[in-house]
CHARMM internal coordinates of N, CA and C (Angstrom, degrees):
IC EDIT
DIST 1 N 1 CA 1.3761
DIST 1 CA 1 C 1.4241
ANGL 1 N 1 CA 1 C 109.16
DIST 1 C 2 N 1.4593
ANGL 1 CA 1 C 2 N 113.99
DIHE 1 N 1 CA 1 C 2 N 123.07
DIST 2 N 2 CA 1.4689
ANGL 1 C 2 N 2 CA 118.10
DIHE 1 CA 1 C 2 N 2 CA -176.12
DIST 2 CA 2 C 1.5541
ANGL 2 N 2 CA 2 C 113.42
DIHE 1 C 2 N 2 CA 2 C -67.08
DIST 2 C 3 N 1.3096
ANGL 2 CA 2 C 3 N 113.09
DIHE 2 N 2 CA 2 C 3 N 140.23
DIST 3 N 3 CA 1.4970
ANGL 2 C 3 N 3 CA 117.71
DIHE 2 CA 2 C 3 N 3 CA 178.97
DIST 3 CA 3 C 1.5470
ANGL 3 N 3 CA 3 C 108.55
DIHE 2 C 3 N 3 CA 3 C -148.04
DIST 3 C 4 N 1.3566
ANGL 3 CA 3 C 4 N 116.97
DIHE 3 N 3 CA 3 C 4 N 177.50
DIST 4 N 4 CA 1.4114
ANGL 3 C 4 N 4 CA 119.89
DIHE 3 CA 3 C 4 N 4 CA -177.31
DIST 4 CA 4 C 1.4616
ANGL 4 N 4 CA 4 C 113.94
DIHE 3 C 4 N 4 CA 4 C -102.70
DIST 4 C 5 N 1.3461
ANGL 4 CA 4 C 5 N 122.79
DIHE 4 N 4 CA 4 C 5 N 22.08
DIST 5 N 5 CA 1.4569
ANGL 4 C 5 N 5 CA 132.00
DIHE 4 CA 4 C 5 N 5 CA -172.72
DIST 5 CA 5 C 1.6752
ANGL 5 N 5 CA 5 C 103.86
DIHE 4 C 5 N 5 CA 5 C -59.53
DIST 5 C 6 N 1.3572
ANGL 5 CA 5 C 6 N 116.39
DIHE 5 N 5 CA 5 C 6 N -56.69
DIST 6 N 6 CA 1.4634
ANGL 5 C 6 N 6 CA 117.86
DIHE 5 CA 5 C 6 N 6 CA 179.62
DIST 6 CA 6 C 1.5353
ANGL 6 N 6 CA 6 C 115.35
DIHE 5 C 6 N 6 CA 6 C -61.14
DIST 6 C 7 N 1.2606
ANGL 6 CA 6 C 7 N 117.90
DIHE 6 N 6 CA 6 C 7 N -41.78
DIST 7 N 7 CA 1.4647
ANGL 6 C 7 N 7 CA 119.81
DIHE 6 CA 6 C 7 N 7 CA 173.95
DIST 7 CA 7 C 1.4989
ANGL 7 N 7 CA 7 C 119.77
DIHE 6 C 7 N 7 CA 7 C -65.58
DIST 7 C 8 N 1.3865
ANGL 7 CA 7 C 8 N 114.79
DIHE 7 N 7 CA 7 C 8 N -31.23
DIST 8 N 8 CA 1.4482
ANGL 7 C 8 N 8 CA 122.43
DIHE 7 CA 7 C 8 N 8 CA 178.00
DIST 8 CA 8 C 1.5172
ANGL 8 N 8 CA 8 C 109.67
DIHE 7 C 8 N 8 CA 8 C -72.85
DIST 8 C 9 N 1.3674
ANGL 8 CA 8 C 9 N 117.97
DIHE 8 N 8 CA 8 C 9 N -36.52
DIST 9 N 9 CA 1.5054
ANGL 8 C 9 N 9 CA 119.28
DIHE 8 CA 8 C 9 N 9 CA 174.48
DIST 9 CA 9 C 1.4165
ANGL 9 N 9 CA 9 C 120.23
DIHE 8 C 9 N 9 CA 9 C -76.14
DIST 9 C 10 N 1.3668
ANGL 9 CA 9 C 10 N 122.79
DIHE 9 N 9 CA 9 C 10 N -13.70
DIST 10 N 10 CA 1.3648
ANGL 9 C 10 N 10 CA 124.29
DIHE 9 CA 9 C 10 N 10 CA 174.11
DIST 10 CA 10 C 1.5306
ANGL 10 N 10 CA 10 C 111.16
DIHE 9 C 10 N 10 CA 10 C -73.54
DIST 10 C 11 N 1.4259
ANGL 10 CA 10 C 11 N 117.94
DIHE 10 N 10 CA 10 C 11 N 144.03
DIST 11 N 11 CA 1.4331
ANGL 10 C 11 N 11 CA 114.12
DIHE 10 CA 10 C 11 N 11 CA 177.12
DIST 11 CA 11 C 1.5136
ANGL 11 N 11 CA 11 C 109.82
DIHE 10 C 11 N 11 CA 11 C -104.26
DIST 11 C 12 N 1.3671
ANGL 11 CA 11 C 12 N 121.55
DIHE 11 N 11 CA 11 C 12 N -0.91
DIST 12 N 12 CA 1.4508
ANGL 11 C 12 N 12 CA 119.27
DIHE 11 CA 11 C 12 N 12 CA 171.13
DIST 12 CA 12 C 1.5028
ANGL 12 N 12 CA 12 C 117.20
DIHE 11 C 12 N 12 CA 12 C -106.08
DIST 12 C 13 N 1.2548
ANGL 12 CA 12 C 13 N 119.43
DIHE 12 N 12 CA 12 C 13 N -158.51
DIST 13 N 13 CA 1.4292
ANGL 12 C 13 N 13 CA 124.36
DIHE 12 CA 12 C 13 N 13 CA -174.02
DIST 13 CA 13 C 1.4928
ANGL 13 N 13 CA 13 C 107.78
DIHE 12 C 13 N 13 CA 13 C -81.27
DIST 13 C 14 N 1.4306
ANGL 13 CA 13 C 14 N 115.75
DIHE 13 N 13 CA 13 C 14 N 141.11
DIST 14 N 14 CA 1.4656
ANGL 13 C 14 N 14 CA 119.20
DIHE 13 CA 13 C 14 N 14 CA 177.60
DIST 14 CA 14 C 1.5174
ANGL 14 N 14 CA 14 C 105.08
DIHE 13 C 14 N 14 CA 14 C -118.53
DIST 14 C 15 N 1.3269
ANGL 14 CA 14 C 15 N 109.43
DIHE 14 N 14 CA 14 C 15 N 125.41
DIST 15 N 15 CA 1.5135
ANGL 14 C 15 N 15 CA 114.74
DIHE 14 CA 14 C 15 N 15 CA 178.35
DIST 15 CA 15 C 1.5953
ANGL 15 N 15 CA 15 C 112.43
DIHE 14 C 15 N 15 CA 15 C -132.67
DIST 15 C 16 N 1.3078
ANGL 15 CA 15 C 16 N 111.67
DIHE 15 N 15 CA 15 C 16 N 155.85
DIST 16 N 16 CA 1.2996
ANGL 15 C 16 N 16 CA 111.44
DIHE 15 CA 15 C 16 N 16 CA 177.47
DIST 16 CA 16 C 1.6209
ANGL 16 N 16 CA 16 C 112.66
DIHE 15 C 16 N 16 CA 16 C -138.33
DIST 16 C 17 N 1.3205
ANGL 16 CA 16 C 17 N 117.32
DIHE 16 N 16 CA 16 C 17 N 154.87
DIST 17 N 17 CA 1.4335
ANGL 16 C 17 N 17 CA 118.68
DIHE 16 CA 16 C 17 N 17 CA 177.15
DIST 17 CA 17 C 1.5614
ANGL 17 N 17 CA 17 C 111.60
DIHE 16 C 17 N 17 CA 17 C -125.33
DIST 17 C 18 N 1.3465
ANGL 17 CA 17 C 18 N 118.21
DIHE 17 N 17 CA 17 C 18 N 146.48
DIST 18 N 18 CA 1.4268
ANGL 17 C 18 N 18 CA 118.91
DIHE 17 CA 17 C 18 N 18 CA 179.42
DIST 18 CA 18 C 1.4784
ANGL 18 N 18 CA 18 C 107.33
DIHE 17 C 18 N 18 CA 18 C -153.34
DIST 18 C 19 N 1.3445
ANGL 18 CA 18 C 19 N 115.05
DIHE 18 N 18 CA 18 C 19 N 137.29
DIST 19 N 19 CA 1.4522
ANGL 18 C 19 N 19 CA 117.14
DIHE 18 CA 18 C 19 N 19 CA 175.81
DIST 19 CA 19 C 1.5924
ANGL 19 N 19 CA 19 C 112.18
DIHE 18 C 19 N 19 CA 19 C -85.98
DIST 19 C 20 N 1.2859
ANGL 19 CA 19 C 20 N 111.75
DIHE 19 N 19 CA 19 C 20 N 139.78
DIST 20 N 20 CA 1.4182
ANGL 19 C 20 N 20 CA 112.82
DIHE 19 CA 19 C 20 N 20 CA -174.24
DIST 20 CA 20 C 1.5532
ANGL 20 N 20 CA 20 C 103.32
DIHE 19 C 20 N 20 CA 20 C -120.22
DIST 20 C 21 N 1.3644
ANGL 20 CA 20 C 21 N 108.30
DIHE 20 N 20 CA 20 C 21 N 109.41
DIST 21 N 21 CA 1.5001
ANGL 20 C 21 N 21 CA 117.47
DIHE 20 CA 20 C 21 N 21 CA 178.98
DIST 21 CA 21 C 1.5312
ANGL 21 N 21 CA 21 C 108.38
DIHE 20 C 21 N 21 CA 21 C 154.67
DIST 21 C 22 N 1.3716
ANGL 21 CA 21 C 22 N 115.55
DIHE 21 N 21 CA 21 C 22 N -160.40
DIST 22 N 22 CA 1.4343
ANGL 21 C 22 N 22 CA 120.11
DIHE 21 CA 21 C 22 N 22 CA -174.70
DIST 22 CA 22 C 1.6141
ANGL 22 N 22 CA 22 C 105.76
DIHE 21 C 22 N 22 CA 22 C -81.36
DIST 22 C 23 N 1.2056
ANGL 22 CA 22 C 23 N 122.32
DIHE 22 N 22 CA 22 C 23 N -24.76
DIST 23 N 23 CA 1.3515
ANGL 22 C 23 N 23 CA 125.69
DIHE 22 CA 22 C 23 N 23 CA 179.74
DIST 23 CA 23 C 1.4578
ANGL 23 N 23 CA 23 C 116.86
DIHE 22 C 23 N 23 CA 23 C -173.24
DIST 23 C 24 N 1.3552
ANGL 23 CA 23 C 24 N 126.93
DIHE 23 N 23 CA 23 C 24 N 172.54
DIST 24 N 24 CA 1.3263
ANGL 23 C 24 N 24 CA 125.06
DIHE 23 CA 23 C 24 N 24 CA -172.30
DIST 24 CA 24 C 1.5231
ANGL 24 N 24 CA 24 C 115.50
DIHE 23 C 24 N 24 CA 24 C -60.50
DIST 24 C 25 N 1.3133
ANGL 24 CA 24 C 25 N 111.17
DIHE 24 N 24 CA 24 C 25 N -33.76
DIST 25 N 25 CA 1.6411
ANGL 24 C 25 N 25 CA 120.22
DIHE 24 CA 24 C 25 N 25 CA -178.71
DIST 25 CA 25 C 1.4621
ANGL 25 N 25 CA 25 C 108.41
DIHE 24 C 25 N 25 CA 25 C -84.72
DIST 25 C 26 N 1.2789
ANGL 25 CA 25 C 26 N 122.33
DIHE 25 N 25 CA 25 C 26 N -18.30
DIST 26 N 26 CA 1.4546
ANGL 25 C 26 N 26 CA 125.87
DIHE 25 CA 25 C 26 N 26 CA -169.25
DIST 26 CA 26 C 1.5602
ANGL 26 N 26 CA 26 C 118.17
DIHE 25 C 26 N 26 CA 26 C -99.18
DIST 26 C 27 N 1.3595
ANGL 26 CA 26 C 27 N 112.13
DIHE 26 N 26 CA 26 C 27 N -17.42
DIST 27 N 27 CA 1.4987
ANGL 26 C 27 N 27 CA 120.26
DIHE 26 CA 26 C 27 N 27 CA -175.69
DIST 27 CA 27 C 1.4174
ANGL 27 N 27 CA 27 C 115.83
DIHE 26 C 27 N 27 CA 27 C -134.10
DIST 27 C 28 N 1.3199
ANGL 27 CA 27 C 28 N 121.35
DIHE 27 N 27 CA 27 C 28 N 166.74
DIST 28 N 28 CA 1.4559
ANGL 27 C 28 N 28 CA 121.90
DIHE 27 CA 27 C 28 N 28 CA 174.46
DIST 28 CA 28 C 1.4845
ANGL 28 N 28 CA 28 C 113.57
DIHE 27 C 28 N 28 CA 28 C -71.43
DIST 28 C 29 N 1.3143
ANGL 28 CA 28 C 29 N 114.98
DIHE 28 N 28 CA 28 C 29 N 159.87
DIST 29 N 29 CA 1.4613
ANGL 28 C 29 N 29 CA 121.79
DIHE 28 CA 28 C 29 N 29 CA 177.31
DIST 29 CA 29 C 1.4961
ANGL 29 N 29 CA 29 C 110.12
DIHE 28 C 29 N 29 CA 29 C -97.72
DIST 29 C 30 N 1.3967
ANGL 29 CA 29 C 30 N 115.26
DIHE 29 N 29 CA 29 C 30 N 131.60
DIST 30 N 30 CA 1.4668
ANGL 29 C 30 N 30 CA 121.50
DIHE 29 CA 29 C 30 N 30 CA 179.61
DIST 30 CA 30 C 1.4939
ANGL 30 N 30 CA 30 C 111.42
DIHE 29 C 30 N 30 CA 30 C -113.07
DIST 30 C 31 N 1.3284
ANGL 30 CA 30 C 31 N 121.89
DIHE 30 N 30 CA 30 C 31 N 130.06
DIST 31 N 31 CA 1.4727
ANGL 30 C 31 N 31 CA 125.89
DIHE 30 CA 30 C 31 N 31 CA 177.55
DIST 31 CA 31 C 1.4592
ANGL 31 N 31 CA 31 C 108.88
DIHE 30 C 31 N 31 CA 31 C -120.72
DIST 31 C 32 N 1.3876
ANGL 31 CA 31 C 32 N 117.25
DIHE 31 N 31 CA 31 C 32 N 138.18
DIST 32 N 32 CA 1.4580
ANGL 31 C 32 N 32 CA 116.82
DIHE 31 CA 31 C 32 N 32 CA 173.28
DIST 32 CA 32 C 1.4646
ANGL 32 N 32 CA 32 C 109.95
DIHE 31 C 32 N 32 CA 32 C -132.06
END
COOR INIT
IC SEED 1 N 1 CA 1 C
IC BUILD
């Protein structure tokens, strides 16, 4: 089950990147 355990134990910035679309060449890139 997903939780924030790893994120809460990190002292730095936590960032993630995910492609939104059918593939990395077919859709825009979304970063949060």
